C-alpha positions in Angstrom: 5.2 18.1 8.8 6.8 21.4 7.9 10.4 21.5 6.9 12.9 22.9 9.4 15.2 25.7 8.5 18.8 24.9 7.8 20.9 24.7 10.9 24.5 23.7 11.3 23.7 20.9 13.7 21.2 18.0 13.2 21.6 18.0 9.4 20.7 14.6 8.1 19.1 14.9 4.7 18.9 17.7 2.2 16.4 17.6 -0.6 16.5 20.0 -3.5 13.8 20.5 -6.0 15.0 22.0 -9.2 13.0 21.9 -12.5 10.4 19.5 -11.0 12.9 16.8 -10.0 13.5 15.7 -6.4 16.9 14.6 -5.2 17.4 13.2 -1.7 20.8 12.5 -0.1 23.8 14.4 1.1 24.2 16.3 -2.1 23.0 19.4 -3.9 23.0 20.2 -7.6 26.0 22.4 -8.6 26.5 22.9 -12.3 25.6 19.4 -13.4 27.6 17.7 -10.6 26.6 16.9 -7.0 28.6 18.4 -4.1 28.7 17.0 -0.7 26.6 18.8 1.9 27.3 16.8 5.0 27.6 19.9 7.2 26.1 23.3 7.4 29.5 24.9 6.8 29.7 23.5 3.3 26.6 25.5 2.4 28.4 28.8 3.1 28.7 30.8 0.0 26.1 28.9 -1.9 22.9 30.5 -3.0 19.6 29.0 -4.2 17.4 31.1 -6.3 13.7 31.5 -5.5 12.5 31.2 -9.0 12.3 34.8 -10.0 11.7 35.3 -13.8 14.2 37.7 -15.0 13.5 39.7 -18.2 17.0 39.3 -19.7 17.1 35.5 -19.4 15.5 33.3 -22.1 15.0 30.3 -19.8 12.6 30.6 -16.9 13.9 29.1 -13.7 11.7 27.1 -11.3 11.8 27.4 -7.5 14.5 25.6 -5.7 13.6 24.3 -2.3 16.0 23.2 0.4 14.5 20.8 3.0 16.3 19.5 6.0 15.0 16.5 7.9 15.9 16.0 11.5 16.9 12.6 12.8 14.0 10.2 13.7 12.5 10.8 17.1 11.2 8.1 19.5 7.6 8.6 18.4 8.6 7.9 14.8 10.4 4.7 15.8 7.4 3.6 17.9 5.0 4.2 15.0 7.3 2.1 12.8 7.2 -0.8 15.3 3.4 -0.5 15.5 3.0 -0.4 11.8 5.2 -3.5 11.3 3.3 -5.5 13.9 -0.1 -4.5 12.3 1.3 -5.4 8.9 2.2 -8.9 9.9 -1.1 -9.4 11.7 -3.1 -8.1 8.7 -1.1 -10.2 6.3 -2.1 -13.4 8.3 -5.8 -12.5 8.3 -5.8 -11.7 4.6 -3.9 -15.0 3.9 -6.5 -17.0 5.9 -9.3 -15.4 3.9 -7.6 -16.2 0.6 -7.0 -19.8 1.7 -10.6 -20.3 2.6 -11.8 -18.9 -0.7 -9.4 -21.1 -2.6 -10.6 -24.2 -0.8 -14.2 -23.4 -1.8 -13.2 -22.8 -5.4 -11.2 -26.0 -5.5 -14.2 -28.0 -4.1 -16.6 -26.4 -6.6 -14.1 -27.2 -9.4 -13.8 -30.8 -8.3 -17.6 -31.2 -8.1 -18.1 -29.7 -11.5 -16.3 -32.6 -13.0 -18.6 -35.1 -11.2 -21.9 -33.1 -11.0 -23.9 -33.5 -7.8 -27.2 -35.4 -8.1 -29.0 -33.8 -5.2 -28.9 -30.7 -3.0 -27.4 -32.8 -0.2 -24.4 -33.5 -2.3 -23.5 -29.7 -2.1 -23.3 -30.0 1.7 -19.4 -30.1 1.8 -19.3 -26.9 -0.4 -21.8 -25.2 1.9 -19.7 -25.9 5.0 -16.6 -24.5 3.3 -18.5 -21.4 2.2 -19.7 -20.9 5.8 -16.1 -21.0 7.0 -15.0 -18.6 4.3 -17.8 -16.2 5.2 -16.8 -16.4 8.8 -13.2 -15.6 8.0 -14.2 -12.6 5.8 -16.5 -11.2 8.4 -13.9 -11.5 11.1 -11.4 -9.6 8.8 -13.9 -6.8 8.3 -14.6 -6.6 12.1 -10.9 -6.4 12.8 -10.5 -3.6 10.3 -8.2 -5.7 8.1 -10.4 -5.6 5.0 -13.0 -3.1 3.8 -16.6 -4.3 3.9 -17.1 -3.9 0.2 -14.1 -6.0 -0.6 -15.4 -8.8 1.7 -18.9 -8.5 0.1 -17.3 -8.8 -3.4 -15.4 -11.9 -2.4 -18.5 -13.5 -0.8 -20.4 -12.8 -4.0 -17.7 -14.5 -6.0 -17.9 -17.6 -3.8 -21.7 -17.6 -3.9 -21.7 -17.2 -7.7 -19.4 -20.2 -8.1 -21.7 -22.4 -5.9 -24.8 -21.1 -7.8 -23.3 -21.8 -11.2 -22.5 -25.4 -10.0 -26.1 -25.9 -8.9 -27.4 -24.5 -12.2 -25.1 -26.7 -14.2 -26.2 -29.7 -12.2 -29.9 -28.8 -12.7 -30.5 -28.4 -9.0 -31.4 -24.7 -9.3 -33.1 -22.5 -11.9 -32.5 -18.8 -11.7 
């Protein structure tokens, strides 16, 4: 969004960029101190340089920019409400994915202490893996997670199961 020009009404926030630093608030830099700029009238008589290099000065000045933001409109408030709702929804989906993966990893860890004797002993782990895959795929379908992120997490779960099978002697890569 482009900054609006300074007007005496609707002044909410003034930003001033001087020497690469950004200050936000009801203040402007004035000889090392900050002066209150709560109204357009207080700006009368002040001048901000445009960063012109003068031949007689030893220090080059940078551009000073004055930006005024208007108060938030209804569309901004609506967008904030939508974003918050989506954030909570996405957080729940991601949490469910992480929980499923943790359950698989805990099961694999528990089985690695008492190694399985046959492929059928890995059935509980396979069921948990299926649930984890389903949750990850659903998160991708809903747009909560990128497909490569889900693929990486699936691969991590599959690798843990494969390593368990290799350690038990049930699978040779």
